[in-house]
N, C-alpha and C positions, 0 to 999 in steps of 0.2 A: 553662471546664473546673468551676467554681462552680458556672455555669446547671446540669451534671452533676449535681451532689449537691442541688443546690433538686430538681429533677422528682423523681428518686428518694425523695425524702420523700414529691413531693405524689401520688404514683399509679402503687402495684407497675406497675399493666396497662398502664401506659403508655411505662414505664421504656428499654427496649427499643426502642420506637419514637425515642421523640425523640432515646436517645445513638448510635442507626444513623443519626438525620437529622443531628445533627453533627458524626458523625465521616463519613461522607457528605459532607456539604461538604468538609472537610478532603482526604480522599482525594479528591473533586471535581478540588478545583483544586491537586495531587499529582501527577493525572494529564495535567491541562494543563499544568504548569512540563516534564513528563517529554515532552510532546511538542512543546514547546517546543525542548525540547535536544536531542533527536530532529533535529528541524525543522534548527537549527545544525550537528550533523553530518553530517548529509545532504550540509550545504551547506559544510562546510570541503570535502570531498570532490570537489567543482567552482572549476574553475576563477575565483575570484572577482571579482566588477569593478564591485563598490560602491567607498562611498569612503571607508569606514572601517578604519583601522587593524586591522594584523593583532594589537597589542597590547589593541586598543580588543573584538575583539569574542574574546582568551581572557579578559579577565578577567571578560566578558557572560556565560559559558559557567559560568566558575569560581562566580560567584553566580548563576547557576539551581542548582548542583553544593549551592552552599551553600544556598539555600531551598527543597531538596527535601528538603536535612537535617536542616533543619528542623520542617521540615511533617512527619515522619515521628516526629523524635523527641516530636513535641507529639502526635502522633499514640498512638505509645508509654505516651508522659506516664497521656495521659486514660485510653487504658483498663487500665493494668496501676494506678496510683496511683488516678485518679477517679474512676474506677469504681467502682458502690456494690457491695455484696460478695456482694449476690445475682446478679448477674452474672457468678459463679466465675473462671473464667481465662478471661479475658475479648481477649486479649492473643494466649496459645498459640492459642485456639480462630482466633480472626482468621489469625493467620499462617498454622496449618494448610490454612484455604480459602484461605486468599489462596495459598496455592503450588499447593494443587491446579487451582483455577481457571490458574494462570497455566504449569500446564502442562498446561494442556486445551485453552487459548490457540493454545498453539506446537504442538498437534496439528492445531490446526483451520487455525491460517495456512500449517502446515508442505500440509497439505490444499490450503487453497486457491491456494498456490503451486504445487501439482501439476497441479491443473485447467488455473491458465491456462496455465502452462509446457505444456501438454496443447493446449490451445485454439492458444495461440503457434504450434505444431509445427501444427497440423493446417490452421494459417491459414497456414503459408511453405508446406505439402505444398500445399494446396488454389492459391495462387500460380504456384506452381510448374505442375502440371497445368495449368493455365490459360494458363501463355506455351509451355508443349511443346504445346498443341492449337493455341497460335495457331500456331507456325511453322511444324509442320503445311498450317495451310488455309493461311498465306501461301509457300509452299514449293511446296503444291497449286493453290494461283494465277496463283502465278508460272508455274509449268510448263505453265500449262493458254493464258497470253497467250499468253506466249513459243510456245508450238504455235499458236496460233490468228496469231499474229504472221510467223510461215513460213510458214503456207497463205496467208497470204494475200500476201506478198510473193512465194510459190511462182504462185497465182496470178493474181498483175497479171501480172505476169513471164514468164508465158506465154500471158494476152491483151497483152501489148502485142507479142510475138513472132507471135502468128500475125497481128492485125492490121498489121506488116511485111511480114507477108506470106514469112515464114521455115521 
C-alpha cells in the first residue's frame, strides 16, 4: 500500500504497470481462494466420505469467505484511497471493466456448456446408432446361422434316411 504511493512519486510512466502488478497479485490470490471455495461448495453436494466433521468443513468455508471479503476490501481500499490521483476513479473503472469481463465470461461459459452438451448429445446419438447397427448385424448373423443350421440338419437327416434305405 505504501509502496503504491512510493511508486507514484518515482516514475509516472511506470505507475500504472506497478500498481497493476500489485493489485494483480491480490486479485490472483482472490481468484485462487474463490476456486477453493467453489471446490468446497461442489464437494458439499456430493456424499462425503472423509473424516472431517461437518462443523470443521463449515468453519473452513466461513474462513474462506472471510478471507475473500478481506482481500476484496483491501483491493478496493488500495484503489480508492491509496492510488495516486493521476489514476482517477480507478475503482469505478475497475469495477465497470470487471463486470464487463464477468458478463463476457458468462456468455463464454454458456457457449462452452452448450457446445459440450451438443457434443455429448452427438456421442450418445452415435453410440445409439452403433448399438442399433450391432443389434441388426447380430440379428442377421443369428438368422443366417439358424438357417444354415436348419439346412445342415435337413441335409443330414435326408442323407441318413437315404443311407438307411428309406
